[in-house]
C-alpha positions, 0 to 999 in steps of 0.5 A: 379532723384536727390532730395533736402530735405527741413525742416520747423522747426516750433513751432507746428511741424517739416515738411519735403519735398523732391523736384525734379529737376522739382520743384515737391514735391515728398514726405512729412513727419512731426512730432509734437512739443509741447510748455510749458508756465510756466509763463505768457509770457514764451514759451519754447521747448525741444531742444532734441525734435527738434532732434527726431522730425527731425528724425521722419519727415525725415524718414516719408518723405523718406520711399520708397525713395532710400536714395542716391537720396537725395543730399542736405538739407536745414533748414527753422527754427523759428527765435528769439529763443535761445538754450544755449549749451555747448562746445559740442553743447549739450543744457543746458536748454530748448530753449527760443523761439520766442513767449517768452516775459519774457525779458522785463526788459533786453530789457528796460535796453538795450534801456536805454544804447543805445537809441531806435533810435540808436538801430533801425538805426543799427539793423533795428529792433523794440526794443522788448523782442521777439528778442534774445539778451534780452533772452540771457541777461535774462539767464545771469541774472537769470541762472548763472550756465547755463551761466557759462557753455554756449559756444554757444547761437544759434538760433534753426536752428543753433543748429540743423545745429550743430547737423547735421554737427558739425558746428555752422552757421547762415545766415543774416536772423537769425542774424538780429533778435538778436538786435546785428547785423548791418543790413546794414553792415552785421556784429555784432555791437561791441558797441551793444554787449558791451552795452548788455554785450554779447560776440559775439564769443558765437554767431553762425558765419554769412554765406550766407544761400546758403553756404554748411557747410559740409555733414551729420555726419556719425552717423546722416546720419545713424539715418536719413536714408540718405547718409553721402554725403548729403550736408547741407547748412546754411539755413535760417529763417522760414518766409524767407524760406516761402517767397522764397517758395511763390516766393518773391525773388525780390521786389513787392510781399507781402507774408502773412505767416499764421502759429502759428504766421503770419509774413507779408513780402516783399523784398527790394534791400536796407535796409528800416527804418520805422519811425513808427516802425511797420515793420522791416528790416531783412536779407533775404534768398536771399543773397544781399537782405533784407526782410521788415517784421512784424515778426507776431502776434499770428494768427494760435496760436489764433485758437489753443488757442480758440480750446483748450478753447472750447474743440474742435479741431483747425480745428473745429474753421473754421467750426464754423466760417462759421455760423456767419455773416460778422463782427460777429454781433459786436464781436471783437478779438484782436490778442495779446495773447502774446503781440502785433506787430500790429497795434503797438508793445507792449510786455505787451499788451494782447488779448481781446474779446469785444462786447459780448452779450447774443445772441452771440455763439461759431460761432461768437467768432470763426469768430471774431478770424479770422477777428481780425487776418485779421485786424492786417494783414491790419495794416501791409499791409497798412504800407508797402504801405505807405512806397512805398513797397509791392504794388504787389500781396498779396500771402497767404501761410500756414494753412490760405491759405487752408481755404476758409473763412479765405482767403475770409475774408482777401481779403474783409478786405484788399479790395484787391485780394489775391492769394493762394500759393498752394506749399505744405509746402511752408516754407520747399519748400523754404528751399529746394530751398535754398539748391538747389541753394547752391549746384547747383541743381538749377542754381539760385533762379529764376530757383528754382522758378519752385517749386512755385505753385500759384492758377490760380485765385486770390480771390477778395474782396466782395464789401459789406463785404468790406464796413462792415469791414471798420466800424469793422476795425475802431472799432478794432483800437479803441478797441485796444487803449482802452485795451492797455491803460487799461493794459499798459498805454503809449503814443498812439500817435505813432499808424500808421494812 
């Protein structure tokens, strides 16, 4: 039986799955990645580490599998990153990834040149340093030697696609995170590129996520232990692939992707403009549709940070949290360790632990981190609801879907049932579904949804916990206002009610 291979290129690891024609995951593999943070607001990764981790993860997944069974490959990769490469596709500096917020000055200059309203209208995005165009501008402004040698400014997925096939390409999901892409017309906007002083010929060409760009280069096929005949599709972004892996191929379903960041997404048949700018419009992995999303606050990354701070493994945070009561005896956490995207965007905002007293323990802090992330999720879900979107089922995927406490907290904070996506490695499975549709392995995305695995029953909110969380949520919003005002004085009137 033939297999398709899906890859999740994340921030902490690269994960690989092999999916058969019945939608079952028959093998998995993974390899760790690391981030470096040279300065406040910076986040980088070694592009060569992507290659070696991809090799190791593929080899782990295919051990004991007849290589000729693997007929196609698709990537679901972190978006908003920039890999500056030379004419041969070789990286010239570390990748500046999605978590990096260094390019605030460049973002502000672009807004001043174009106007915030025009940017939002054309791109569907919130003007923010997390997007890739300001990062490209930063390289130009601060690293002229790199800039003069750069031939391509690619997202991480496109960089790896070139490594695999010798071809640069990106789908609308990746392109729509640049701040240079007209999300309704489906092409890079010349006026925006001119204002940013960026040459669109340096961007990877935009092609459908499902389009086959070619087969594996012979040397790469040998390194990966795969047949050179293996077809490779353009691929998509990680939250876009995760949404596909959760079954969000049509409007209605809300997908909560709990990884290092926590994107919250829903599908629309047309672009949507949020006047308050909490959610954005992106291209989707499903051609002809759009993904309305908040690209994510630092969520799993917050539990990773707390584990490092306390000197315990990340998994221990969830165990500690079990010992604390609902609402953590008043302890509040603001999940803004690298800027905020909820309840509003502010790349100068930083996280906070508030309400601490002598009686509080590690358990209270651990639970407060989980609850603070659930409050940010509520910010986004309520905004989608106000826009008339995402009134269907809320599905949670990623590491957060595996923890009983965190899932229960989310249900009670939202006051709505949530359903776990049991699909193993939903992002990688979504990438495999994209590859399968592109190569005819699956007839279409509806047929590919055979790979989506949902829990048989939803997790219902606890009525008493929901009441308690109502008060805690209001205190969270007030705390956010106060901390933001102290750190970054600005007009707070735009906060969603």
